[in-house]
C-alpha positions as CSV (number, residue, x, y, z in Angstrom):
1,X,29.5,10.4,22.1
2,X,32.3,6.9,22.2
3,X,33.9,6.0,19.2
4,X,33.1,8.9,17.0
5,X,36.2,10.5,15.1
6,X,36.5,13.6,13.6
7,X,36.4,13.4,9.5
8,X,38.3,15.1,7.6
9,X,37.3,18.0,5.5
10,X,36.6,16.5,1.8
11,X,35.9,12.2,2.3
12,X,34.1,10.0,-1.2
13,X,31.2,7.8,-0.3
14,X,32.7,3.8,-1.0
15,X,30.4,0.8,-1.8
16,X,30.3,0.5,2.4
17,X,29.4,3.9,2.7
18,X,26.1,4.0,0.7
19,X,25.6,-0.4,1.8
20,X,25.7,1.6,5.2
21,X,23.5,4.7,4.0
22,X,21.0,2.1,2.5
23,X,20.3,0.6,5.8
24,X,20.2,3.5,8.1
25,X,17.0,4.2,5.9
26,X,15.4,1.7,6.3
27,X,15.7,1.6,10.0
28,X,14.3,5.0,9.6
29,X,11.5,4.1,7.1
30,X,10.7,0.8,9.4
31,X,10.7,3.2,12.7
32,X,13.6,1.4,14.4
33,X,16.9,-1.3,14.5
34,X,14.2,-4.3,15.1
35,X,11.9,-3.4,13.0
36,X,14.3,-2.9,10.2
37,X,15.7,-6.4,11.0
38,X,12.6,-8.0,10.3
39,X,11.9,-6.1,7.5
40,X,15.5,-7.0,6.2
41,X,15.4,-10.5,7.4
42,X,19.1,-10.4,9.2
43,X,20.1,-10.0,13.0
44,X,19.0,-7.0,15.4
45,X,23.2,-7.0,15.4
46,X,23.7,-6.6,12.5
47,X,21.9,-3.4,11.9
48,X,23.2,-2.2,14.9
49,X,26.2,-2.8,13.8
50,X,25.3,-1.3,10.5
51,X,24.1,2.3,11.9
52,X,27.3,2.4,14.7
53,X,30.0,1.9,11.7
54,X,28.0,4.2,10.0
55,X,28.3,7.4,12.7
56,X,31.7,6.6,13.1
57,X,32.6,7.4,9.3
58,X,30.6,10.7,9.7
59,X,31.7,11.7,12.7
60,X,28.0,11.9,14.6
61,X,25.2,10.6,17.0
62,X,22.7,9.5,14.3
63,X,19.5,8.6,16.6
64,X,19.3,7.6,19.8
65,X,17.6,3.9,20.3
66,X,16.7,2.4,23.8
67,X,14.4,1.9,26.3
68,X,13.0,5.1,25.3
69,X,12.8,4.0,21.4
70,X,14.0,5.1,18.3
71,X,14.7,9.2,17.5
72,X,16.6,11.2,14.9
73,X,18.8,13.8,15.8
74,X,18.5,16.8,14.0
75,X,22.4,15.3,11.8
76,X,20.4,12.2,11.9
77,X,17.3,13.6,9.4
78,X,19.7,15.5,7.6
79,X,21.8,12.2,7.3
80,X,18.5,10.6,6.3
81,X,18.1,13.4,3.9
82,X,21.3,12.4,2.3
83,X,20.5,8.5,2.2
84,X,16.8,9.2,0.4
85,X,18.9,11.7,-2.0
86,X,21.3,8.5,-3.1
87,X,18.3,5.7,-3.6
88,X,17.0,8.2,-5.5
89,X,19.9,8.6,-7.7
90,X,21.1,4.9,-7.7
91,X,17.9,3.6,-8.5
92,X,17.0,6.0,-11.2
93,X,20.9,6.0,-13.1
94,X,20.2,1.7,-12.8
95,X,16.7,2.9,-14.6
96,X,18.3,4.9,-17.7
97,X,20.8,1.5,-17.5
98,X,18.2,-0.7,-18.0
99,X,16.8,1.1,-20.7
100,X,19.2,0.5,-23.0
101,X,18.4,-3.1,-23.4
102,X,16.2,-4.3,-25.8
103,X,14.9,-7.0,-24.0
104,X,13.0,-6.3,-20.4
105,X,14.1,-7.7,-17.3
106,X,14.4,-6.8,-13.7
107,X,12.0,-6.8,-11.2
108,X,8.9,-5.2,-11.3
109,X,7.0,-4.5,-8.0
110,X,3.5,-4.3,-7.3
111,X,1.5,-3.8,-4.3
112,X,-2.2,-4.8,-3.9
113,X,-5.6,-4.1,-1.9
114,X,-5.9,-7.9,-0.3
115,X,-9.2,-8.4,-2.4
116,X,-9.1,-7.7,-6.1
117,X,-6.0,-10.2,-7.2
118,X,-9.3,-12.0,-7.9
119,X,-11.6,-9.3,-8.7
120,X,-13.6,-10.1,-12.3
121,X,-13.6,-6.6,-13.3
122,X,-9.2,-6.7,-12.8
123,X,-8.6,-10.2,-13.9
124,X,-4.8,-9.6,-12.6
125,X,-4.4,-13.7,-13.6
126,X,-4.6,-12.5,-17.4
127,X,-2.8,-9.7,-17.1
128,X,0.3,-10.8,-15.8
129,X,0.3,-13.5,-18.4
130,X,-0.2,-10.6,-20.9
131,X,3.1,-8.8,-19.3
132,X,4.8,-12.0,-19.4
133,X,4.1,-12.3,-23.1
134,X,6.0,-9.5,-23.9
135,X,8.5,-9.7,-21.4
136,X,10.0,-13.3,-20.6
137,X,12.6,-12.2,-18.4
138,X,10.8,-10.0,-16.0
139,X,10.8,-10.7,-12.9
140,X,7.1,-9.7,-10.7
141,X,6.9,-9.6,-7.6
142,X,3.1,-8.2,-5.8
143,X,2.6,-8.6,-2.5
144,X,-0.8,-7.5,-0.2
145,X,-1.1,-4.2,2.2
146,X,-3.1,-1.8,3.1
147,X,-3.9,1.0,1.2
148,X,-2.1,3.2,3.2
149,X,0.9,1.4,2.4
150,X,1.0,1.3,-1.1
151,X,0.9,4.7,-1.2
152,X,4.0,4.9,0.9
153,X,6.3,2.7,-0.6
154,X,5.3,3.7,-3.9
155,X,7.0,7.6,-2.9
156,X,9.9,5.8,-1.6
157,X,10.0,4.0,-4.4
158,X,10.0,0.5,-2.6
159,X,7.1,0.0,-5.2
160,X,6.7,0.6,-9.3
161,X,3.2,0.5,-8.2
162,X,0.1,-0.1,-7.0
163,X,-3.6,-1.3,-7.3
164,X,-5.5,0.2,-5.1
165,X,-9.4,1.7,-4.4
166,X,-8.8,4.9,-2.2
167,X,-10.5,8.8,-1.5
168,X,-7.5,10.2,-0.5
169,X,-4.8,10.8,-3.5
170,X,-1.5,12.4,-2.4
171,X,-0.1,15.5,-4.8
172,X,3.1,13.7,-5.5
173,X,1.6,10.0,-6.6
174,X,-0.7,10.0,-10.3
175,X,-3.5,8.0,-9.9
176,X,-4.7,6.1,-13.5
177,X,-8.3,5.2,-13.3
178,X,-8.8,1.6,-14.1
179,X,-12.2,0.4,-13.2
180,X,-15.3,0.9,-11.2
181,X,-16.0,-2.5,-8.7
182,X,-19.6,-2.0,-7.2
183,X,-19.8,-2.8,-3.4
184,X,-23.0,-3.0,-1.2
185,X,-24.5,-2.7,2.2
186,X,-24.2,-5.9,4.2
187,X,-25.8,-7.4,7.7
188,X,-26.1,-11.4,8.4
189,X,-27.8,-13.6,10.7
190,X,-28.4,-12.5,13.7
191,X,-28.3,-8.7,12.9
192,X,-32.0,-6.8,13.6
193,X,-32.2,-6.1,10.0
194,X,-31.6,-9.3,8.3
195,X,-35.7,-10.1,8.4
196,X,-36.7,-6.6,8.4
197,X,-39.0,-7.1,5.4
198,X,-38.9,-2.8,4.2
199,X,-38.1,-2.2,0.9
200,X,-35.9,0.3,0.9
201,X,-33.5,1.1,3.7
202,X,-33.8,5.1,4.6
203,X,-31.7,6.8,6.6
204,X,-34.2,7.2,9.2
205,X,-34.4,3.2,9.8
206,X,-29.9,3.1,9.6
207,X,-29.0,6.1,11.5
208,X,-26.7,5.3,14.7
209,X,-26.5,1.3,13.9
210,X,-23.1,0.4,13.8
211,X,-20.9,-1.0,11.0
212,X,-17.1,-1.6,9.9
213,X,-15.4,1.1,8.6
214,X,-12.1,0.7,6.8
215,X,-8.7,2.3,8.4
216,X,-7.8,4.4,5.2
217,X,-10.3,7.3,3.7
218,X,-13.0,5.5,1.1
219,X,-16.2,6.2,-0.7
220,X,-17.6,3.6,1.1
221,X,-17.2,5.3,4.7
222,X,-17.9,8.3,3.0
223,X,-21.1,6.4,2.1
224,X,-21.7,5.1,5.5
225,X,-21.9,8.5,7.2
226,X,-24.2,10.1,4.6
227,X,-26.8,6.8,5.4
228,X,-25.8,8.2,9.4
229,X,-24.0,4.8,10.5
230,X,-21.7,4.9,13.3
231,X,-18.2,3.4,12.8
232,X,-17.9,1.6,15.5
233,X,-14.8,-0.9,14.7
234,X,-12.5,-0.5,11.5
235,X,-10.4,-2.6,8.9
236,X,-8.4,-2.8,6.1
237,X,-8.5,-6.3,5.5
238,X,-11.7,-7.4,3.5
239,X,-12.3,-11.1,5.4
240,X,-11.8,-8.7,8.6
241,X,-14.7,-6.9,7.5
242,X,-16.6,-9.9,6.6
243,X,-15.8,-12.5,10.2
244,X,-17.1,-8.7,11.7
245,X,-20.6,-8.2,9.5
246,X,-21.1,-12.2,10.2
247,X,-20.8,-11.9,13.6
248,X,-24.9,-10.4,13.3
249,X,-23.1,-6.9,15.6
250,X,-22.4,-5.0,12.8
251,X,-23.3,-3.3,9.1
252,X,-20.6,-3.0,6.7
253,X,-20.0,-2.3,3.4
254,X,-18.1,-5.3,1.1
255,X,-17.6,-5.6,-2.7
256,X,-20.7,-7.6,-4.1
257,X,-17.5,-9.8,-6.0
258,X,-15.8,-10.8,-3.0
259,X,-19.6,-11.9,-1.5
260,X,-20.6,-13.4,-4.8
261,X,-17.5,-16.0,-4.1
262,X,-18.0,-16.9,-0.8
263,X,-19.9,-19.7,0.8
264,X,-21.5,-17.4,3.4
265,X,-23.9,-15.7,0.8
266,X,-26.5,-17.3,2.2
267,X,-25.3,-15.9,5.6
268,X,-25.6,-12.2,4.4
269,X,-28.0,-9.9,3.1
270,X,-27.5,-7.0,1.1
271,X,-29.5,-4.3,1.7
272,X,-32.1,-1.9,-0.5
273,X,-30.2,1.3,0.7
274,X,-31.6,4.9,-0.8
275,X,-29.3,6.5,-3.0
276,X,-27.7,5.6,-6.1
277,X,-25.2,2.3,-5.5
278,X,-21.9,2.7,-4.5
279,X,-18.7,2.3,-6.8
280,X,-15.8,2.6,-5.6
281,X,-12.7,3.9,-8.4
282,X,-9.9,1.7,-8.2
283,X,-6.5,3.6,-9.8
284,X,-2.9,2.3,-10.7
285,X,-1.0,4.6,-8.8
286,X,2.7,5.3,-9.7
287,X,5.4,8.2,-8.6
288,X,4.7,11.8,-10.3
289,X,7.5,13.2,-10.1
290,X,10.2,10.4,-12.2
291,X,9.5,9.1,-15.5
292,X,8.6,5.5,-15.4
293,X,11.0,2.9,-15.7
294,X,10.5,0.5,-19.0
295,X,9.0,-2.5,-16.8
296,X,6.4,0.0,-15.3
297,X,5.1,1.5,-18.5
298,X,5.0,-1.8,-20.2
299,X,2.5,-2.6,-17.0
300,X,0.3,1.0,-17.8
301,X,0.1,-0.4,-21.5
302,X,-1.7,-3.4,-21.2
303,X,-3.4,-2.7,-18.2
304,X,-5.3,0.5,-20.3
305,X,-5.4,-2.3,-23.5
306,X,-7.5,-4.1,-21.2
307,X,-9.6,-1.3,-19.7
308,X,-10.1,0.4,-23.2
309,X,-13.0,1.8,-23.3
310,X,-14.7,1.1,-20.1
């Protein structure tokens, strides 16, 4: 490879090397240079130069990039593993140093699913108010992303914790139950079942009808399968699911509190289905293999107090 030089037998990592490894880690996890540039909000040329400089520094080609797409070389996979180990060591060191301080500061990064922030069950505004009361100097960053992305970012230590409902529970993550959210099966004006007057909808009345599934594994999809519904389209966004149901073409499960809070309540019908009502458990998701920092511990403690006895 052009401009790649052989390294001396021993070398020490410098500050610039640590930064380049961090950028390279982001490139790998983003799936390419352009995606990493968007994620880091920098020019593509800056990302490309950082990766090139790292290749020159370590003396090997780390990845291929071009018309055929982004792909790691075998040596690049090893360097990525090193970058992950370094990132984890730096975060652990920062958190141990932070633990020496009596007051809580820094940033707490939380990921949540898109409809849960205004849930009367979660009472997120009250939780944030209590956190800031106990830690006024703490900065809270909260972003709305799909459940699978929440779990991925918690695993990669890009988030301190997530709040989500999911039927998938990777072994490296800890899932602390918080509350159950009631979901109903809905149709809208124009759907064949909207004016159906039967008291209970058994499987035979629902089997084969198209419904909007989630893009990740959930208890609502498991319930839909038990009713014989046919997943014809999918989304992780509650607003998208609601819009598809409002088309009159699909059935779909929605959180009851979300429907009650919309102006579309009169256009929707909650179908009385056979069997028990659908309750989706929500969890606080954290990384299992590490000791939590004080910021995360505080938030989990406040969550536990808020839902004690529920």
